[in-house]
N, C-alpha and C positions, 0 to 999 in steps of 0.2 A: 634251428640253430645253423650257423655257418660251420664249415669244417674246423676253423680255428676255435670257435666257441665250444664245439663238442670236445676237441682235444683238451682245451683248458679245463672244461668242466670235469671231464673224466679223470684227468691226471691229478687235479687238485682234490677231487673227491677221494681218489685213491690214497693221497697223503693223509687226509683225515681218517680214512678207513684203517690204514696201517697203524696210525698212532692210537686211534680209539679202540681198535681191537686189543692192543696191549693193555690199555686201561680197563676195558670191560672184562677181559679174561680174569682179572683179579677181583672185580666187584662182586660177582655172585658168591664167591667162596671166601672172601676176605674175612668177614666177621667170624666165620666158623674156623678158618685156618689160623687166624691171628691169635685165637685163644690158646694155641699150643706154644706160643712164645712167652718168655718171661715178661710179666706185666700184662699179659693178654686177658687176665681175668677181670679187668676193669672196663666196663662198656663205654665209659666216657673216653678213656684213652684209645680204645678201638675206633670209636667214632671220630676222634681227632686224627688218627692215622689214616682213616678213609678220606677225610675232608681236607687235610693239610695241603694236599696237592693244589686244591682250589685257592688256598690262601696265598701261596707264593705266585700262582698264576695271576691272582688279583693284583698283586703288587707290580707285576712286570708286563701285563698286557698293554697298558698305556705306553710305557717307554718303548716296547717292541713295536707297537703300532705306529707311533710317531717316528721311530727309527726307520720303519719301512717306507714312510713318506719321504724321508730324506736320503737314505742310502740305497733304497731298492728293496723290493719285497723278497726276492729269491735269496739274497744274502742273509737276511734276517731269519727266513724260514730254515735254512741250513743250520745256522747257529743254534736256533731253538731246538731242532731235532737232535743235535749232538748233545745238548744239555739234558734233554729228556732221556737219551740213551745212557748217559753217565749216571743219572739218578736211578735208572732201572738196575744198573750193575750194583750200585750201593745197596739197594733194597734186596737184590738177589743174594748178596753176601751177608745180610743182616742176621745177627744172632739174638736179637731182642726186639721188643716192640719199639724201643727208643730209636734203634738204628733203622727200623722200618719207617718211622716218622721222618728221619733225616733223609732217607732215600726218596720217599714220596715228596718231600720238600724240594729236592733237587730236580726231580721229574717236573714239578710244577714250574720251575724256572725256565723251562722250554716253552715259553708262552707265545706260540706261533699262530693261534687261531685268528687273531685280528689280521695278521699279515696275509695269511692264506685267503681269508674271506675278502679282504681288500683287493688282492690280486685277481680273484675270480670276478669281482665287480668291475675291475679295470678292463677285463677281457671279454665281457659280455654286454650286450645292449640291454636297455631298460625293459623292453618287451619280453625278453627271454630270461630275465634275471631271476624271477621266482623259480622257474624250471631248473636253472643252474643251481640255485641254492637248495632246491628240493633233491637234486642228485647228491649233494653233500649231506643233507639231512637224511636222505634215504640210505646212503652208505653208512652213516653212523648207526642208524637204527638196525640195518642189516648186520653190522658187526656186533651190535648188542645181542641180536638174536643168535648169531653164530657163537658168540662167547658163552651164552647160556647153555648151548649144546656141548661145547668143548670144555668149558671150565671144570666141571666136576671130574671129567675123564682125565684131563691133563693134571689137575691138582692131585688126583690119586696116583698118577704115574710119576710126576716130577716135583710135586709139592709147590708151595707158594714161591720158594726161591727159584724154582725152574720156570714158573710163569713170568717172574720178573726178568729172568735171562732171555726168555723168548720175546718179551716186550722190548728189550734193548735191540735185539736183532730186527724186529719189525721197524723200529725207529730208524735204524741204518738203511733199511730198505726204502723208507720214505726219503732219505737224503738222495739216494740214487734216482728216485723218480723226479725230484726237483731238478737235478742236474741234467738228466737226459730226456725227460718226457714233457715237463712243463714248458709251454711256449715262452719265448722271450717277453720281457715286460714291454708294455706299450711305450712308444717314444714320448707321449704327452707328459709323462712324469717329469722330464727334465725341465720343461718350461712352466710348470705349474707353480703358483705361489704356495708357500708352506702354510698348512693349517695351524690354527692356534687352539690350544686346549680350551681356553675360555669360550671360544666360539661354539664348541661342542657342548660344553657344560651349561650354556644358556639356552639351548634349543629345547623347547618344551616337548615336542613330539619324540625326540630322542630320549629325553629323561623318562617319559612314560615307558618306552621300550626297555630302557635300562632297569627300571624298577621291576618290570615284568619278568625279564630274563633272570633276575636275582631270585624272585619268588619261585619261578618254574623249576630251577635247578636245585634250590633248597628243598622244595617239596619232593622232587625226584629222589635225591639222595637220602633224605629222611625216611621216605617210604622203604627204600631198599636196606635200611638198617633192620627192618622187621619183616619184610615180605618173605625172605627165605624161611624164617622161623614160623611164619603163619602157614606156609605150605607144608612144612614138616609136621606142624601140629594137626593139619588137616589129613595127614596120613600119606603124604607124598615124599619119598626119600629124596635127599638133595641131589643124588645122581639122576633123578628123573624130573627135576624142575623144568627142564627144557620142554617137556610134554605140554606144559602150560605156556611158557614164555614164547616158544617159537611160533606156534599157530597164532597167538595173539598179535605178535609183531607183524608177521607176514600178512594176516588178514587186514590189519590196520593200514598197510601200504595201499591195498586196493581201495579202502575207504577214502584215503587221502587223494588218490589219483582221480576218483570219481566225484570228489566234492571240491577240493581246494582250487584246482586249475579251472574247471568250468565256472565256479562261482567268481573267481578273480576276473576271468575274461568278461563276465556279465556285469561287473561292477559291484559284486557283493563280498569283497574281501573282508570288509569290516565285520559283516555278519558271520562269516566263517571263522574269523579270528575270535570274536567274542563268544561264539558258540563253543569253540574248542576249549576256551578258557573256562567257561561255565561247566563243561563236561568233566573236566579234571576236578573241579570243586565238588561235583556230585559224586565222583568216584571216592573222594575222601570220606564223605558221609556213608557211602556204601561199605567202605572198609571198616568204619566205626561200627556199623551194624554187624559185619562179619565177626568182629572181635566180641561184641556183646552177645550175639546169638549163637556163636560157635558154628557158623555155616561152613559148608564143605568146600571141596576143590572146585566144583562147578561154579559156585558163586565167585570165588577168587579168580577163576579163569575169565569170566565175563567182565569183571571189574578191571582186570589187567588189560583186556582187549579194548575196553572203553578208554582207559588211560592212554594207551598207545595211539588210539585214534586222535585224541585231542593233542597229545604230545607231538606227534609227527606233523600235524598241521601247523602248530606253533613253531616247531624247529625249522620248517621250510619257509614260513612266511616272515618270521621276525628278523633274521639277518638280511633278507631281501629288502624289507621295509627300511631297516637301518641304513643299508647302502644306498637306497634311492632317496631317502630323506636327507642324508648328510651331504654337505658341500663336497664336490669331487676332490678339491684340493686338500680337504681335511678328512678324507675317507678313512685313512689309516688310523688317525687319532680317534675318530668317532667309533670305529669298530674296536679300537683298543679299549675305550671306555665300556662299550657294550660287553666285550668279552671279559673285562675286569669284573663287572657285576655278575656275569655268568659264573666265573670262577669263584668269586666270593660266595655266591649262592651254594656251590658245591661244598665249600668249607663250612658255611653256616648250617647247611642241611645235615652234614655228617656230625658236627659237634653238637648241634641242638638235638638231633635225633637221638644220639647216645644219652644226652642229659635227660631228655624227656622220658625215654624208656626207663632210665634208672629211677627217676623221681615221680613220674606220673603214670608210667605204664603205656601200653599201646593206645588206650583210650585218649590220654592226653596228647600223644603224638598226632593222631589223626584229627583231633579237634583243632590243634594248632595249624595243621596243614590246611584244613577247611577254612579257617579264619584268614590265613595268608592268601588263599585263592579269592576269597570274598573281597579283601582289600585291593587286590590287583584288578578285579572286575570294576570296582569303583574308580580306580585310577585310569583304567584303559577306556572307560565308557566314552569320554569326549573325543576319542581318536578319530582321525579322518584318513582314509587310505589315500596315498599319493596317486595322482593321475598317471596313467600309463603313457609315457612318451615314446612314440613310434619313430624309430630312426628313419632317416630319408634314404639310407642305403642299407642293403643287406650284407655289404662287404665286412669282413672281420676287421678289427682294429689293427692298424699297422704297427708292427713291433720293430724294436731297434735291431 
């Protein structure tokens, strides 16, 4: 990478990291802590409270992405982070599950993922794009691992309301990074034609990715409706869940580094992609076996390691593929649709996960997750990885 590409990648990855750390700090303890609020005894409502963030994200990712094509990426990112901080304050002051849902909804209105990813794509060349996206994906996974270590300790010390207050502070830190660390936007934006939403919605390869990102994040959140409870049932107290999560996430980084990048360089990105997808499907069957057989912590640890191996490969490769497939002038709109389906997947996973637990139990949830992954494998099978376009110059993009 050039110096400008490194600066853009690290600064934009840090924005994702600050924002996602706030979200992830809540995730491992939310289902347990929300039960203490009025209305928290209904698993369906708790699932909605977990996933409603994704619903409002889903409504606003496309408008925010298209706005970033028109008005500039950095302005849109700052606005979204301020909305996210405001929602965090509402959730911190919530006295009932209803107000938690309202706060989570406002958090979701800060739909900046498409604008951040589009800006990263603008500021990196095609041949280093997957590495840049992997930095973002790696920062997200690292924040997830860190949150699993910190969340139980912080929840015990400051409660769920304190976690949301910390989330607001992290979002404001992200605003500072945008203003003072992110490189200026490339000058090419001013002269580009505007992308049309219809152009993005008619693109078959993008539609396959959009379907996939919906399934991936629906499965992820549905899993985490029950994973903490499974670990508790296996004899691991919630304060010690990081003993399983942290090694699994960190070890999976190493697997991604030694598989995804070499395979992509040798032209095997499709094989790596489909292999990661199939691996997550196998994990769902493994979790179904754990529920049926009453397997212990070791089995859960292995399955979570395998899940993160597949998840990290997909998190790095999918946004890179979307940015490379999309027309440059419609990149914000394309990534807006992509992130909309990602956000709707979060909502669907939380809501459906709560409903499935209530009506079918853990068996029904993991069967549904396995079916979802099988459907995605069928949809993704015809995919073709885009060719790697090697830039004629190694100079960074010229900024305004």
